[in-house]
N, C-alpha and C positions, 0 to 999 in steps of 0.2 A: 598546523604542522609546524613541526620543530625546523628552524634554520638556524645554524651556527652562526654566531655573531663574528666580527672581524677578530674580536679579543680571544673567542674558543679557539680558532683557526691558529691563533698565535700561540696558545699553549700547546696544541697537539704538534705543532711545527717546531716546538722546542722539546719534544718528546718527554713531556711531563704527563702523568696518567691523573685523570680526572676519577675521583671516588666518591659516590653520593651514598646517602641513606637510602635504603629500601622500602621503608615502612609506610610511603605514601604510594609505592607501585604495587602493592598487594591487597586485595579487598575480601570480604568475608563471602561475598558470592562465589566467587573464584576459589577461594581455600577454606571450605566449610568445616574442615576436621582440625583446623587450628584455631587458637584463642583468638577470640572476636576481638577483644581490645587491644590487641596488637595489630590488627589490620587497618590501616588508616586510609586505604585507598578506596575508601567508598563513595565518595563524592564523586559526581559527573566531571569526566576529564580525568581522573585519577586511576591508578590500578592498571589495567592492562592495556586501556585507552593511552596513559600518558607513557608507558613503557614502550609503546610501539613508536614514539617519536624520538626516542633517543638513539645517539648512534651507538653501536656496538663496542666501539672502543672504550667506553668507560667501565669503571669496575664498580658494580654495586656491593654495599654493606648490607646483606640481607640481616637485618637488626631486629632482635627478639629479646625480650626478658622475661624475667619470671616464667619461664617455660620448661618444662622437664620433658618435652617431648622425645621419643626415639627417633624421630624423623621428621624433617621440614618441607614439605613439598615444594614450598617456594624456592628452595636452592636447585631443584631439579629442573623446576620450569623456566627459571630466570637462565639458568645454563642452556638448556634447551634452545631459547631464544636468542642464544649468540652472545650474551654477557659474561664477562669474567665475573666471579661471584665471591665474596670473603663472608663467611660465616661470623656474624658480631653478636655481642652480647651486651647486658646492662652492666 
């Protein structure tokens, strides 16, 4: 289970926004319509399991590259789970 460290609390206490890359938070089993090589959350403990441990006050950069899809289902899922999300590219 994720628990904030003393330093992480100091960051939020100073009103600093934490932004992380989201490629390790999405996996191919959850998003089969997306390009497999961009979905790095395939290892045990990554993907949704890792997302579930993060506080919802962080921003996730939903990072994709070399992809020309009209929609990215990961954006909707991350937002529905309560994260602020930025669509980011390579």
